[in-house]
C-alpha positions in Angstrom: -55.8 29.3 -197.3 -54.2 26.9 -196.5 -50.2 24.7 -196.7 -51.6 22.8 -199.4 -52.0 25.4 -201.8 -48.5 26.4 -200.9 -44.9 25.8 -203.3 -42.3 26.0 -202.5 -42.9 27.7 -199.5 -40.0 26.6 -196.2 -42.5 25.2 -193.2 -40.9 29.1 -191.5 -43.0 30.8 -194.3 -46.8 28.9 -194.6 -47.5 30.5 -190.4 -46.6 33.9 -191.7 -48.2 33.4 -195.2 -50.6 32.3 -193.9 -51.5 35.0 -191.9 -50.9 37.6 -193.6 -53.4 35.9 -196.2 -56.4 35.8 -192.9 -54.9 39.4 -192.7 -56.0 40.4 -196.3 -59.4 38.8 -195.9 -60.0 40.7 -193.0 -58.9 43.6 -194.9 -61.0 43.6 -197.2 -64.9 42.8 -194.8 -63.0 46.6 -193.3 -62.7 47.8 -196.7 -66.3 46.7 -197.4 -67.8 47.7 -193.9 -66.4 51.4 -194.5 -68.0 51.3 -197.7 -71.5 50.0 -196.3 -70.9 52.7 -193.8 -69.9 55.2 -196.4 -73.3 53.8 -198.6 -75.6 54.5 -195.0 -74.3 58.2 -194.5 -74.3 59.2 -198.3 -70.2 60.6 -196.8 -67.7 59.3 -198.5 -64.4 59.0 -196.6 -61.2 61.5 -197.7 -59.2 60.6 -199.9 -55.9 60.9 -198.1 -57.4 57.9 -196.6 -57.2 55.9 -199.9 -54.0 57.9 -200.8 -52.6 56.4 -197.0 -54.0 53.0 -198.0 -52.3 52.9 -201.2 -49.1 53.9 -199.9 -49.4 50.9 -197.6 -50.8 49.1 -200.3 -47.4 49.9 -202.1 -44.5 49.3 -199.2 -47.0 45.1 -199.1 -45.9 45.0 -202.2 -42.8 46.2 -203.1 -41.2 43.7 -200.0 -43.4 41.2 -201.3 -41.7 41.4 -204.8 -38.1 41.6 -202.6 -39.6 39.2 -201.1 -39.9 36.7 -203.9 -36.6 38.3 -206.0 -34.0 37.1 -203.8 
């Protein structure tokens, strides 16, 4: 994500938001690798792990939602 894509973002926020975007892109790549490995091994990953990742994602969204509503 380039800074040109951001609307009403302070100069201080731009690098942090870009870094978060890059981190999400990496997370998607890691998730795809986990899927590939699970398919290759024919072994699902534990549901508890998915629940943990979902809780992490929920906390991130809650934090960003708070930042958006200030």
